[in-house]
ZAMARGU-4260 file (C-alpha; in steps of 0.2 Angstrom, whole numbers, plus 5000, padded with zeros to 4 digits):
<rodrens>
0) 5000/5000/5000 | 5006/5018/4997 | 5012/5032/5007 | 5003/5049/5007 | 5014/5066/5014
5) 5003/5081/5021 | 5010/5097/5023 | 5004/5106/5036 | 4996/5098/5052 | 4983/5113/5056
10) 4965/5109/5056 | 4962/5104/5038 | 4980/5092/5039 | 4973/5086/5054 | 4957/5080/5048
15) 4965/5075/5034 | 4975/5063/5042 | 4960/5055/5052 | 4952/5049/5036 | 4964/5043/5027
20) 4970/5033/5037 | 4952/5026/5043 | 4952/5020/5021 | 4965/5009/5028 | 4973/5008/5011
25) 4988/5018/5013 | 5001/5010/5022 | 5008/5025/5031 | 5005/5044/5032 | 5018/5055/5038
30) 5011/5075/5043 | 5027/5087/5038 | 5025/5103/5047 | 5038/5118/5054 | 5030/5115/5073
35) 5038/5097/5075 | 5029/5091/5089 | 5011/5097/5086 | 5013/5088/5067 | 5020/5071/5080
40) 5006/5073/5091 | 4992/5073/5079 | 5000/5059/5070 | 5001/5048/5089 | 4982/5055/5088
45) 4977/5045/5072 | 4988/5033/5076 | 4979/5028/5096 | 4964/5026/5089 | 4967/5014/5075
50) 4965/4999/5086 | 4947/5004/5092 | 4940/5008/5073 | 4952/4993/5066 | 4962/5004/5054
55) 4983/4998/5052 | 4988/5016/5042 | 5009/5021/5053 | 5010/5037/5057 | 5021/5048/5061
60) 5023/5070/5061 | 5040/5079/5057 | 5047/5095/5052 | 5058/5089/5038 | 5051/5091/5019
65) 5063/5076/5011 | 5051/5065/5020 | 5040/5066/5005 | 5054/5058/4995 | 5044/5040/4990
70) 5026/5046/4993 | 5013/5040/4982 | 5002/5056/4984 | 5005/5074/4992 | 4993/5083/5001
75) 4998/5104/5004 | 4984/5107/5020 | 4985/5121/5032 | 5001/5128/5043 | 4998/5123/5064
80) 5000/5141/5067 | 4984/5149/5078 | 4973/5151/5070 | 4977/5138/5058 | 4981/5146/5038
85) 4984/5138/5022 | 4998/5137/5014 | 4995/5149/4999 | 5002/5162/4987 | 5023/5164/4985
90) 5025/5154/5005 | 5013/5140/4996 | 5022/5142/4979 | 5040/5140/4988 | 5033/5124/4994
95) 5023/5116/4980 | 5041/5119/4969 | 5052/5111/4984 | 5040/5095/4985 | 5038/5094/4966
100) 5058/5092/4966 | 5059/5080/4980 | 5050/5070/4972 | 5043/5070/4954 | 5030/5056/4950
105) 5018/5060/4964 | 5003/5069/4961 | 5000/5084/4971 | 4983/5090/4980 | 4981/5106/4987
110) 4967/5105/5000 | 4964/5122/5005 | 4950/5133/4998 | 4962/5148/4995 | 4977/5141/4986
115) 4972/5142/4967 | 4986/5153/4965 | 4997/5140/4970 | 4990/5127/4958 | 4990/5142/4942
120) 5006/5147/4945 | 5014/5129/4950 | 5011/5126/4932 | 5012/5139/4922 | 5028/5146/4932
125) 5034/5133/4942 | 5032/5122/4925 | 5024/5109/4936 | 5014/5097/4923 | 4995/5100/4926
130) 4989/5085/4927 | 4999/5083/4945 | 4995/5098/4953 | 4974/5100/4956 | 4964/5107/4970
135) 4949/5098/4979 | 4940/5112/4988 | 4930/5114/4973 | 4923/5094/4977 | 4918/5102/4993
140) 4909/5116/4987 | 4902/5103/4976 | 4895/5091/4991 | 4888/5108/4997 | 4877/5111/4983
145) 4870/5092/4982 | 4868/5098/5002 | 4857/5111/4999 | 4850/5103/4983 | 4844/5089/4992
150) 4834/5100/5007 | 4826/5110/4992 | 4821/5095/4983 | 4815/5085/5001 | 4828/5071/4995
155) 4841/5061/4999 | 4860/5068/4997 | 4863/5050/4989 | 4850/5052/4977 | 4858/5070/4970
160) 4870/5069/4955 | 4875/5086/4946 | 4894/5097/4943 | 4901/5112/4945 | 4909/5123/4934
165) 4919/5138/4934 | 4928/5149/4948 | 4921/5152/4965 | 4913/5162/4971 | 4907/5173/4960
170) 4905/5163/4945 | 4902/5145/4949 | 4888/5136/4936 | 4878/5123/4941 | 4873/5113/4928
175) 4856/5108/4930 | 4850/5100/4914 | 4863/5088/4918 | 4859/5085/4934 | 4846/5071/4943
180) 4836/5071/4958 | 4831/5051/4963 | 4837/5045/4943 | 4824/5061/4936 | 4831/5076/4928
185) 4832/5091/4941 | 4823/5103/4931 | 4809/5090/4931 | 4810/5090/4950 | 4813/5107/4955
190) 4803/5123/4950 | 4813/5139/4941 | 4808/5147/4957 | 4819/5134/4967 | 4833/5134/4954
195) 4836/5153/4955 | 4834/5150/4974 | 4848/5138/4973 | 4859/5147/4962 | 4857/5161/4973
200) 4866/5153/4987 | 4878/5145/4978 | 4892/5158/4979 | 4891/5159/5000 | 4894/5140/5001
205) 4912/5147/4999 | 4923/5146/5007 | 4919/5126/5013 | 4926/5122/5031 | 4942/5111/5038
210) 4931/5096/5039 | 4924/5098/5021 | 4940/5103/5014 | 4948/5086/5024 | 4934/5074/5017
215) 4936/5082/4998 | 4954/5078/4998 | 4952/5061/5004 | 4939/5056/4993 | 4951/5063/4978
220) 4964/5055/4988 | 4958/5040/4986 | 4949/5039/4969 | 4968/5042/4961 | 4977/5028/4973
225) 4962/5015/4970 | 4960/5020/4950 | 4942/5023/4954 | 4933/5028/4937 | 4922/5040/4948
230) 4919/5057/4940 | 4924/5073/4953 | 4925/5091/4953 | 4944/5098/4954 | 4952/5115/4953
235) 4963/5111/4935 | 4974/5127/4929 | 4968/5132/4910 | 4976/5130/4894 | 4975/5142/4880
240) 4963/5132/4872 | 4952/5130/4885 | 4951/5146/4893 | 4963/5162/4899 | 4979/5153/4902
245) 4987/5155/4917 | 4973/5156/4926 | 4963/5139/4934 | 4946/5132/4936 | 4934/5121/4943
250) 4929/5106/4931 | 4925/5087/4931 | 4941/5077/4933 | 4946/5056/4931 | 4960/5051/4940
255) 4973/5039/4940 | 4990/5035/4951 | 4999/5047/4943 | 4986/5062/4945 | 4973/5068/4932
260) 4967/5055/4918 | 4954/5067/4909 | 4942/5081/4910 | 4924/5074/4908 | 4916/5087/4896
265) 4901/5092/4903 | 4884/5092/4895 | 4878/5110/4896 | 4864/5119/4888 | 4865/5133/4877
270) 4865/5149/4891 | 4876/5138/4901 | 4889/5134/4890 | 4890/5153/4886 | 4891/5156/4903
275) 4906/5145/4904 | 4915/5151/4890 | 4910/5170/4898 | 4919/5164/4914 | 4933/5152/4908
280) 4939/5167/4894 | 4939/5180/4908
</rodrens>
């Protein structure tokens, strides 16, 4: 089984370590943070719950970034400061460049909601292949949209399938024509007024909280490592053919152990297609 390195022992990093360990598909998780004692303490806490919950993942904490060498996946999360804060901007880019250089095979997930610039600069300035580095916060936002849709439709979240596109928080597109609720098209279940009400609420769902962000990153790592055909929404760098080069956007993707396997072309109405193309060229 593979090893996963988590950069940051903050709220996202700690929750992520717990969720990944509980899957019991990872042989070892190492938490890396400048505050090594906090990283080690969180690793010990998660490890001690293993016998209770029945998982066997080995956990450790360190301040040595070279611990990413040999990992199958690297997740850039948040630092164990008070309050915890995400790796972002120039500091986050420096961390991304260093871990990408130390480990040239692992895919890199940016788990935070403020890490779009890391993805964009990592691909366009540092030259990291865009299939290797992507963000998982978009999947947390998609989950939140599913939750409010379930409440609006009086349905179970598990009965709802939908995707989201664009750039959060103000330019998020939910293609309702391709969404389904209990096997029925969402536009046949919800009225125009209900759909408008849902669209108006989407921007307020951003940013997701640390537990939602950790859960989303966990699912993307799990899907990539296990080669699941499941489609997720990820924040990916945009090529010139897709939109404004140097930017990133939320898109449906499939994953594999090396990172992004393919972008999934959504089925959009004429109105949504225009909105999406306008957003991508902005």
